[in-house]
Structure formats: C-alpha cells, structure tokens
C-alpha positions as a Markdown table, in Angstrom:
| # | Residue | x | y | z |
|---|---|---|---|---|
| 1 | Unk | 0.0 | 0.0 | -0.1 |
| 2 | Unk | 2.8 | 2.5 | 0.8 |
| 3 | Unk | 5.1 | 1.5 | -2.2 |
| 4 | Unk | 2.2 | 1.9 | -4.8 |
| 5 | Unk | -0.7 | 3.8 | -3.1 |
| 6 | Unk | -2.7 | 3.6 | -6.4 |
| 7 | Unk | -2.8 | -0.1 | -6.1 |
| 8 | Unk | -4.1 | -0.1 | -2.6 |
| 9 | Unk | -7.6 | -1.2 | -1.8 |
| 10 | Unk | -8.4 | 1.7 | 0.2 |
| 11 | Unk | -6.2 | 4.8 | -0.4 |
| 12 | Unk | -3.5 | 5.6 | 2.3 |
| 13 | Unk | -4.7 | 9.0 | 3.6 |
| 14 | Unk | -4.2 | 10.9 | 6.8 |
| 15 | Unk | -6.4 | 13.7 | 8.3 |
| 16 | Unk | -4.1 | 16.6 | 9.4 |
| 17 | Unk | -5.5 | 19.3 | 11.6 |
| 18 | Unk | -4.8 | 22.4 | 9.3 |
| 19 | Unk | -4.4 | 20.7 | 5.9 |
| 20 | Unk | -7.3 | 18.2 | 5.9 |
| 21 | Unk | -7.3 | 14.8 | 4.3 |
| 22 | Unk | -4.0 | 14.0 | 2.3 |
| 23 | Unk | -2.3 | 11.1 | 0.8 |
| 24 | Unk | 0.9 | 9.8 | 2.7 |
| 25 | Unk | 2.9 | 10.6 | -0.4 |
| 26 | Unk | 1.8 | 14.2 | -0.8 |
| 27 | Unk | 4.1 | 17.1 | -0.4 |
| 28 | Unk | 3.2 | 19.4 | 2.5 |
| 29 | Unk | 5.7 | 22.3 | 2.2 |
| 30 | Unk | 8.6 | 22.4 | -0.2 |
| 31 | Unk | 10.2 | 19.0 | -0.3 |
| 32 | Unk | 8.6 | 17.9 | 3.1 |
| 33 | Unk | 6.4 | 14.8 | 2.6 |
| 34 | Unk | 3.5 | 13.9 | 4.8 |
| 35 | Unk | 5.0 | 10.8 | 6.1 |
| 36 | Unk | 8.1 | 12.4 | 7.1 |
| 37 | Unk | 6.3 | 15.2 | 8.9 |
| 38 | Unk | 4.3 | 12.4 | 10.7 |
| 39 | Unk | 7.3 | 10.4 | 11.6 |
| 40 | Unk | 9.2 | 13.6 | 13.0 |
| 41 | Unk | 6.2 | 14.7 | 15.0 |
| 42 | Unk | 5.5 | 11.2 | 16.6 |
| 43 | Unk | 9.1 | 10.8 | 17.3 |
| 44 | Unk | 9.5 | 14.1 | 19.1 |
| 45 | Unk | 6.4 | 13.7 | 21.1 |
| 46 | Unk | 7.2 | 10.2 | 22.1 |
| 47 | Unk | 10.7 | 11.2 | 23.1 |
| 48 | Unk | 9.2 | 14.2 | 25.1 |
| 49 | Unk | 6.7 | 11.8 | 27.1 |
| 50 | Unk | 9.5 | 9.4 | 27.7 |
| 51 | Unk | 11.8 | 12.0 | 29.1 |
| 52 | Unk | 9.0 | 13.3 | 31.4 |
| 53 | Unk | 8.2 | 9.8 | 32.7 |
| 54 | Unk | 11.9 | 8.9 | 33.4 |
| 55 | Unk | 12.2 | 12.4 | 35.1 |
| 56 | Unk | 9.3 | 11.5 | 37.3 |
| 57 | Unk | 10.6 | 8.2 | 38.1 |
| 58 | Unk | 14.1 | 9.3 | 39.0 |
C-alpha cells in the first residue's frame, strides 16, 4: 500500500488538523512529505513523553 498507493484497496490517507485529508505521499511544504512530517512529529512527542516519565521516576 505504501510503495504503490494507487494499487491499494483503500487509499492511504491521513487527516491533518490544518491541511485536511491528504495522501501519505503528498508534499506538505517544499520537499517535506506527509509521512516524514508524521514520523518526526511522533518521534519528538514520544521522546518528550519518555523523558518526562523518566524524570518523574528518577
């Protein structure tokens, strides 16, 4: 599905708060793809939560 989105049974789309529903392979701003922005956002937020949990336990 992610290699060839057009061949997928259901299109791979994501609903973003500001942009609306877009395909994973679409371009957001300049060379920035949706999947890359999603990955960076999830990685940063997960890291932040993990640091807060570790700080609370320590």
